[in-house]
N, C-alpha and C positions, 0 to 999 in steps of 0.2 A: 535314398539320397545315393548311396552306391550305388545303386542298377543305372540311378539315369547316368552320373556322371560318367559312367563305361561307355550308355549310347552318344554321351555328347562325344566325349574320344574319340568313337566310332564312327563320327560324323565329319568329326571333320578327319581322319586318316579315308576314308572312302571321298572324301568332297576332293582331297588334295591329288585320289587315282583318277578319280571321274572324269580331273579339270573345270572343278568349278573354276569364276573367276576370280584374281586373287584380290582384290582389296573388298570387296564380299564376306568373303571366308576366315581375310585377319582379322578383320574387325570383332565375328562375330567367333575366333581363336583367342580374342586376348576377352569377351567378353566372357567363354566358358574357362577360361584360366582364370581368373578374376575369381569367378562362381569358387572352383576346384579352392585354388586358397582358400576362401571364406568360410568353405566346408568344412575342411581339413580334409577334404579328399587324397593325402601324398601321393600316396601308392601310382590311382589314375598323373596326379600331376605331372608327378616325377614324365612316368611314359608318354602327356601329350605335347609340354612345356617344346624335345624338341617340333614338333611336327608343326606348332605358331611362330615357334621365332625361325623354319626353314619357308612356313608360306612370308613371315611380311621378309628378309634375307632376299628373298624373292622380289622382290617390291622397291628394295634395293633403302632399306630402316639398318640394315650391318657396313659401317667403316671398312668389311673385308668381305668380303659375304660368303667365302670359304671358312670365317672360324663365325658360329652359332651364337650369336650374344648383339643387343638390341637390346630390343622394349620387351620379347618375354624373357628370357633370360640371357643367361652375362654364362658361358661355357667354361669358365677355371671356374665358378661358384657354383654351377650347376655339376659341376663334377664330385667335388665337394661334398657337397651337397649327396648326394649318388651314392656314393663310399658306404656310411649303414644306413640305405635303406634297403631293407625286403623286396626293393623292384631295382637294382641294381645292374643285374644286368637285363633286363627288359629293356630297362636306360637307355643302355646303353650300347646298347640294339639302334633302337631308335637313333637317337646322337650320329653314332660311324651313321648309319642310312640313309641322316638325310644332308649328313658331310660329304658325302657320296656325292647326293644329288647337286650340293651346290659344285664340287670341282668337274661334274660335267655341261653342268647349265654357264658354268664363268669358263669352259676350257682349261680347270685344270686336270688333264685324262691319266696325269703321273701318281697327281694325290689322289684322286677314284682309286688309281688301280693298287693304291697300297692300301687301300684303306677296308677294300674289296680282299685283294687275300690275307690280312688278318682274321677276316670275320668270314671268307668263308662261305659253304651252306649256314653259318647260327641260323638266324637266321626261320628259314625255314625247315630249322628240327623245333622251332619254338612252338609256332600256332597255328593256322588258316590265313589269318588275315592277308583285304589285300594290297596291304606294304605288302608284304612279299612280293606281289609281280610284279608294285618297282622294284624294289631292291634287288630285283633277279636283271629289269633292265637296264640297271646304272651300276653295274655290277659289268656287268655285257656291255656296255657299251664303254665304261671305263677303261676293262679290262684284252678289247678287244684294240684299241683307238691302242694300247701299248704295245700288245703285240703285233699292231701292220709296223710302228714306228721301229721301233727297241732289236723284234726279230729274237725278241729271248723267248725262252720254251717257260718260265717260269710265269709270264702272261701269255704265250698259246696253250699250254695244261690249263689254265687253268679257263681260257675263257674260253676253251672246245669243253670246259665240264657247265660250265654254266648254256651252252646251246641245248647240251640235252638238256 
């Protein structure tokens, strides 16, 4: 069961990176999230919830699109839930990555850059997931937008590091 749920989680992640149509992907995500809950695959569920809610946010599921709260999860509850989870570090990184993506899609580059600076290259150090490429892209978008807007060295330096 665990291997199947890991495959499903990677399917969700890879579908986002590959640009699968959001509506069918949202249906898939909600189906798989429910299966993870039913099968008590909490470790994988905790890492996958930001994927699902991120897709739903892009479809307008959240009152505030920058907050990962809606049909799949409520961000405040999620943070409390993962606090004692074995998957806490990766789950928190996934939350930050999808918040950064939401910031870029909805034009809040300052908040996206703040998240990118907090996170740095932490995700790159964790695994070889295709999400690493998406994270690098969205960090770069936020950081370059703020570097151009403010000319602040912290953004310029971080943006140049992402470029490498």
